C-alpha positions as CSV (number, residue, x, y, z in Angstrom):
1,M,-20.7,-22.5,-65.0
2,K,-18.7,-25.4,-63.9
3,I,-19.2,-28.8,-65.8
4,K,-17.7,-32.2,-65.1
5,L,-15.8,-33.9,-67.6
6,L,-14.9,-37.8,-67.9
7,F,-12.7,-38.9,-70.6
8,G,-12.6,-42.6,-71.2
9,G,-10.0,-44.8,-73.3
10,I,-7.7,-42.9,-75.6
11,Y,-9.1,-39.2,-74.0
12,S,-8.1,-39.4,-71.2
13,E,-4.7,-40.8,-71.9
14,L,-4.6,-37.7,-74.1
15,A,-5.7,-35.4,-71.4
16,K,-3.3,-36.8,-68.8
17,S,-6.1,-37.6,-66.4
18,D,-9.9,-39.2,-66.8
19,K,-11.6,-36.6,-64.8
20,Y,-11.7,-32.8,-64.6
21,E,-13.7,-30.4,-63.0
22,I,-13.5,-26.9,-65.6
23,E,-15.3,-23.5,-65.4
24,I,-16.9,-21.9,-68.6
25,N,-17.3,-18.1,-68.5
26,D,-20.3,-18.5,-71.1
27,N,-23.7,-19.1,-69.6
28,I,-25.1,-21.0,-72.8
29,I,-22.8,-23.6,-74.0
30,N,-24.1,-26.5,-76.3
31,I,-21.6,-29.5,-77.3
32,E,-20.1,-27.6,-80.5
33,K,-18.5,-25.3,-78.1
34,L,-18.1,-27.6,-75.5
35,L,-15.7,-29.3,-78.0
36,L,-13.7,-26.1,-78.7
37,V,-13.1,-25.4,-75.1
38,I,-11.4,-29.1,-74.9
39,K,-9.5,-28.3,-77.4
40,E,-8.0,-24.8,-75.9
41,K,-7.7,-26.5,-72.5
42,F,-6.7,-29.9,-73.5
43,N,-5.2,-29.6,-76.9
44,I,-7.2,-32.4,-78.0
45,D,-9.8,-32.5,-81.0
46,I,-12.3,-34.6,-80.3
47,K,-14.8,-32.9,-83.3
48,D,-14.1,-35.0,-86.0
49,D,-14.1,-38.2,-83.9
50,V,-17.8,-37.2,-82.3
51,D,-19.1,-36.3,-85.9
52,R,-17.8,-39.8,-87.2
53,G,-19.1,-41.8,-84.3
54,N,-16.0,-42.6,-83.1
55,A,-16.4,-40.7,-79.7
56,I,-19.6,-40.8,-77.9
57,V,-20.8,-38.0,-76.2
58,L,-23.0,-38.5,-72.9
59,I,-24.6,-35.8,-70.5
60,N,-25.4,-37.0,-67.1
61,G,-25.7,-40.3,-68.7
62,R,-27.5,-39.6,-72.0
63,N,-26.2,-40.8,-74.8
64,I,-26.6,-37.8,-77.3
65,K,-26.7,-37.9,-81.0
66,A,-27.2,-34.3,-82.6
67,I,-24.3,-32.0,-81.3
68,G,-25.5,-28.7,-81.4
69,K,-29.0,-29.3,-80.3
70,F,-28.2,-30.1,-76.2
71,K,-27.7,-27.1,-74.1
72,I,-25.0,-28.0,-71.1
73,N,-26.0,-26.7,-68.1
74,D,-24.2,-25.9,-64.6
75,G,-22.7,-28.4,-62.5
76,D,-23.6,-31.1,-65.7
77,F,-21.4,-34.9,-65.8
78,I,-19.8,-35.1,-69.6
79,S,-18.0,-38.6,-70.7
80,I,-16.5,-38.5,-73.4
81,I,-15.8,-42.1,-74.6
82,P,-14.5,-44.0,-77.3
83,P,-17.3,-46.5,-78.8
84,I,-17.3,-49.5,-77.1
85,K,-16.6,-52.1,-79.1
86,G,-16.4,-56.1,-79.2
87,G,-16.7,-59.6,-80.7
């Protein structure tokens, strides 16, 4: 399956780009598995940030909160961004 990744903020700096299209050999994948793939491919460990609320994961523009519950499908657009803070 192919998915599109968008890294925002510090994650784009760590990944050395903000947009990628990656192929995953597994047909059934959730966010937790995707975060492991990102760790392997880009050497970026985002899972703790997501667990603590220091990173936001969007699937096709929809904010997800429960990491393991959302299935990723072929062609999905995944955004991983730091939370937006302002004052």
